[in-house]
Each structure stands twice: as C-alpha cells, then as structure tokens.
C-alpha positions as CSV (number, residue, x, y, z in Angstrom):
1,M,0.0,0.0,0.0
2,T,2.6,2.6,1.0
3,T,6.2,2.7,-0.1
4,L,9.1,3.5,2.3
5,S,12.5,4.3,0.9
6,R,15.6,5.7,2.5
7,H,17.8,8.4,0.9
8,G,20.8,9.1,3.1
9,S,19.4,10.1,6.5
10,V,15.9,10.7,5.2
11,Y,13.0,8.3,5.0
12,V,10.5,9.0,2.3
13,L,7.0,7.6,3.0
14,R,4.6,7.7,0.1
15,F,0.9,7.0,0.7
16,S,0.7,5.0,-2.6
17,E,2.6,2.3,-4.4
18,L,4.1,3.8,-7.5
19,M,5.4,2.6,-10.9
20,D,8.4,5.0,-10.4
21,T,10.1,4.7,-7.1
22,E,12.6,7.5,-7.6
23,P,12.1,10.2,-4.9
24,T,12.2,13.0,-7.5
25,T,9.3,11.9,-9.7
26,T,7.6,15.0,-10.9
27,E,4.0,13.7,-11.3
28,P,3.8,10.2,-9.7
29,T,0.6,8.3,-10.2
30,A,-1.4,7.1,-7.2
31,E,-2.3,3.4,-7.2
32,P,-5.7,2.7,-8.8
33,G,-7.3,1.3,-5.6
34,N,-6.9,4.5,-3.6
35,P,-6.2,7.4,-6.0
36,E,-7.0,10.1,-3.4
37,N,-4.8,8.5,-0.7
38,V,-7.7,8.4,1.8
39,F,-7.2,6.8,5.2
40,S,-8.7,3.4,4.4
41,P,-8.1,0.7,7.1
42,D,-5.5,-0.9,4.7
43,L,-3.7,2.4,4.4
44,L,-3.7,2.9,8.1
45,D,-2.3,-0.5,8.6
46,S,0.4,0.2,6.1
47,L,1.3,3.5,7.6
48,D,1.7,2.0,11.0
49,A,4.0,-0.7,9.7
50,A,6.1,1.9,7.9
51,L,6.4,4.0,11.0
52,D,7.4,0.9,13.0
53,E,10.3,0.5,10.6
54,V,11.3,4.1,10.8
55,E,11.2,4.0,14.6
56,A,13.3,0.8,14.7
57,S,16.1,2.4,12.8
58,E,19.2,3.9,14.4
59,G,21.3,7.0,13.8
60,P,20.4,10.4,12.4
61,A,17.2,10.3,10.5
62,A,14.2,12.4,9.5
63,L,10.9,11.5,7.8
64,V,9.2,13.0,4.8
65,T,5.6,12.0,3.8
66,T,4.0,12.6,0.5
67,G,1.1,11.5,-1.7
68,A,0.8,10.9,-5.4
69,G,-1.2,12.2,-8.3
70,R,-3.6,15.1,-7.5
71,F,-3.7,14.4,-3.7
72,Y,-1.5,14.5,-0.7
73,S,-4.5,12.9,1.1
74,N,-8.3,13.4,0.9
75,G,-8.6,12.4,4.5
76,L,-11.3,10.1,5.9
77,D,-12.5,7.2,3.7
78,L,-16.1,8.1,3.1
79,G,-16.8,4.5,2.1
80,V,-16.0,3.5,5.6
81,V,-18.0,6.4,7.0
82,A,-21.1,5.4,5.0
83,S,-20.9,1.7,5.4
84,D,-20.3,1.5,9.2
85,P,-21.9,4.4,11.1
86,A,-21.7,2.4,14.4
87,G,-18.0,2.0,13.9
88,L,-17.3,5.6,13.0
89,P,-16.1,6.7,16.4
90,A,-13.5,3.9,16.5
91,Y,-12.4,4.7,13.0
92,V,-11.9,8.4,13.8
93,T,-10.2,7.5,17.0
94,R,-7.7,5.5,15.0
95,V,-7.0,8.4,12.6
96,Q,-6.5,10.8,15.5
97,R,-4.0,8.4,17.0
98,L,-2.1,8.4,13.7
99,F,-1.7,12.2,14.2
100,A,-0.5,11.6,17.8
101,R,2.0,9.1,16.6
102,V,3.5,11.5,14.1
103,L,3.7,14.2,16.8
104,R,5.5,11.7,19.1
105,L,8.2,10.6,16.7
106,E,11.7,11.1,17.9
107,L,12.8,12.5,14.6
108,P,12.0,15.5,12.5
109,T,9.1,15.3,10.1
110,V,8.4,17.1,6.9
111,A,5.2,17.0,4.8
112,A,5.7,17.3,1.1
113,V,2.2,18.4,0.1
114,N,2.2,17.4,-3.5
115,G,-1.5,18.2,-4.2
116,H,-4.8,18.6,-2.3
117,A,-4.8,18.1,1.4
118,F,-8.4,17.9,2.6
119,G,-10.0,17.1,6.0
120,A,-8.0,14.6,7.9
121,G,-5.3,14.7,5.2
122,A,-4.9,18.5,5.9
123,M,-4.7,17.6,9.6
124,L,-2.0,15.0,9.0
125,A,0.0,17.6,7.1
126,V,-0.1,20.1,10.1
127,S,1.0,17.3,12.4
128,H,4.4,17.5,10.8
129,D,7.2,19.9,11.9
130,H,7.6,21.5,8.5
131,R,5.3,21.7,5.5
132,V,6.3,22.2,1.9
133,M,3.4,22.8,-0.4
134,R,3.1,22.7,-4.2
135,S,2.7,26.3,-5.5
136,D,0.9,25.8,-8.8
137,R,-2.0,23.4,-7.9
138,G,-3.7,22.0,-4.8
139,Y,-5.5,23.3,-1.8
140,W,-5.3,22.8,1.9
141,N,-8.9,22.6,3.1
142,L,-11.0,21.6,6.1
143,P,-14.4,21.0,4.5
144,E,-16.3,19.7,7.6
145,A,-18.6,22.8,7.9
146,R,-19.9,22.3,4.4
147,L,-20.2,18.5,4.9
148,G,-22.1,18.7,8.2
149,M,-19.3,16.9,10.0
150,P,-18.1,17.9,13.5
151,F,-14.5,18.3,14.7
152,P,-13.9,15.8,17.5
153,A,-11.9,17.2,20.5
154,G,-8.6,15.8,19.2
155,M,-8.9,17.3,15.7
156,N,-10.1,20.6,17.2
157,A,-7.1,20.7,19.5
158,L,-4.7,19.8,16.7
159,V,-5.9,22.5,14.3
160,T,-6.4,25.3,16.9
161,T,-3.0,24.7,18.5
162,R,-0.9,24.2,15.5
163,L,-2.4,27.1,13.5
164,G,-3.7,29.4,16.2
165,H,-7.3,30.4,16.8
166,P,-7.6,33.2,14.2
167,V,-6.5,31.0,11.3
168,A,-8.2,27.9,12.7
169,S,-11.5,29.6,13.1
170,T,-11.6,30.8,9.5
171,A,-10.5,27.5,8.2
172,M,-12.9,25.5,10.4
173,L,-16.0,27.7,10.2
174,T,-15.8,28.7,6.5
175,A,-14.2,25.7,4.9
176,R,-12.0,28.1,3.1
177,R,-9.7,26.5,0.5
178,Y,-6.1,27.7,0.8
179,P,-3.8,27.6,-2.2
180,A,-0.2,27.5,-1.5
181,A,0.6,31.2,-1.3
182,E,-2.3,31.8,1.0
183,A,-1.4,28.8,3.1
184,V,2.1,30.2,3.6
185,S,0.8,33.6,4.6
186,A,-1.6,32.0,7.1
187,G,1.2,29.9,8.6
188,I,-0.4,26.6,7.5
189,A,2.6,25.8,5.2
190,H,6.1,27.0,5.8
191,E,7.0,27.3,2.1
192,A,5.7,26.8,-1.4
193,V,7.8,25.6,-4.3
194,D,7.0,24.5,-7.9
195,A,5.8,21.0,-8.6
196,E,9.1,19.6,-9.6
197,S,10.8,20.7,-6.4
198,V,8.3,19.8,-3.7
199,L,9.8,16.4,-2.7
200,D,13.4,17.5,-3.3
201,R,12.9,20.5,-1.1
202,A,11.2,18.5,1.6
203,V,14.0,16.0,1.6
204,A,16.6,18.8,1.8
205,V,14.9,20.3,4.8
206,A,14.6,16.9,6.4
207,A,18.3,16.1,5.8
208,E,19.3,19.4,7.5
209,L,17.3,18.4,10.6
210,A,18.2,14.7,10.7
211,S,21.0,15.1,13.2
212,L,18.5,16.4,15.8
213,R,16.8,13.0,16.1
214,G,16.4,11.8,19.7
215,P,14.5,12.2,22.9
216,N,15.5,15.8,23.3
217,Y,14.0,16.7,20.0
218,S,10.8,14.9,20.7
219,G,10.7,16.3,24.2
220,I,10.8,19.9,22.9
221,R,8.0,19.1,20.5
222,A,6.0,17.4,23.2
223,G,6.1,20.7,25.1
224,L,4.7,22.5,22.1
225,V,1.9,20.0,21.6
226,A,1.2,19.0,25.3
227,G,-2.4,20.3,25.1
228,I,-3.1,18.3,21.9
229,L,-2.0,14.8,22.8
230,P,-4.5,13.9,25.5
231,H,-7.3,14.8,23.2
232,L,-5.9,12.8,20.3
233,D,-5.3,9.8,22.6
234,A,-8.8,9.8,24.0
235,P,-11.4,7.5,22.4
236,V,-14.0,9.4,20.3
237,E,-17.3,8.5,22.0
238,R,-19.7,9.7,19.4
239,L,-20.0,11.9,16.3
C-alpha cells in the first residue's frame, strides 16, 4: 500500500505504491485502488507498519511523507464512514492516533504536500514539523462545515493549537480553500515551491534536521503539543 525508501538520512514515506520509485518523480501516479490517498483501514495498517520500521532504525534520521497524483490525502475514507456508522467513532479514533503518533516521533518530520490536502489529510500535514506545499496546484482545506461533520476534540485541539485560533476559526468555520501562497501567509505551510521541487525541497529540509533526532527533539516538540496529545489519545465516543 505505502512505499518507504531511504535516501541518506531521510526516510520518504509515500501513501501509494508507484510505478516509479525514484524520490524526485515530478508527477507520480497514485495506485488505482486509492487514488485520493484516503485513510482506508488498509492504508492505516500500512502507515503503522512503515512508522514501525522508521522508529526501529538507528542513527540520524528524518521523515518525509508525500502523496501521489492530485492528492496528498483526501482524509477520511467516506466509504468506511457510510458503510459502518456504528464503527465511525472507533475509526476516527484510529485516525486521530495516527496524528498523535507522528507528533511523538523522535525524529524531525516534513510533509511534502504534492496536491490537495483535505480534511484529515490536511490535519496530518499540520501534524508535521515543517510543511512544503506545491505552489501551482492543490488546496489545503477543512471541508467539515460544508459537509455537516463535527470536529472531535482531538482534531479541534490539533488545528487550533498548530495554527492558532484566528486562522483555525476561519479554516474550520468557513471551509476556506487555501492555495499554497495563502497557506504560507496564514502559517499553514512553511514554504511553497514548484511541482518539480516539492519532494526534493522536503528531503533537503529533512536532511538538515536529521542530526537532531532523539529524545531531546521529541521532548521539545512534546512541550509544544502537550495540550493536543491527551485529546488525540482519548477515544472518540460519538460523532
């Protein structure tokens, strides 16, 4: 489902299996079964396995995540949402705990946002330490207000803490779509580069930070996100 490759000190975790496994592919194609890189149960299993491998490694390292095709990730799998309403709280709990896991990694993390990042996919991006966004196409967007979907406490805490209340309130209440330049101005993304450079730039940033890997790095981050983690860890009771 996912592909994990190592390039020097940097792990590149793609949300899709690709025909071309080179890290600098300009327009990689997502696998047919999940073209929007939504958080299907299979993808969540694959992400957990990849993060297990990263965590088991030794030495300086950093992690880059990226999507394929038009999407970084379109977030929750609406097929799962529609087919199992009773199981929705447990499913959303699992997605929130993915965010918590990324926030607890003892290594620097960089999101290479190659295309649209919507909903939970947008939230995964802001769970990373640094965000590089494609400048020419793709939006960062929280569509929940237009979809009639609530923000569970964990997602609410993640967005409001990572982005600050003024930006978060606009993003959450209006479902505004942020292209790259506006995302950078709002502090959602750290930088925007052209399509050919998104992954290369993310890898370069990650390589510069890889030597910081360790409990001190994760401890500093833990202080920054201390108010988020208990909410992400807690089971979602209802939606």
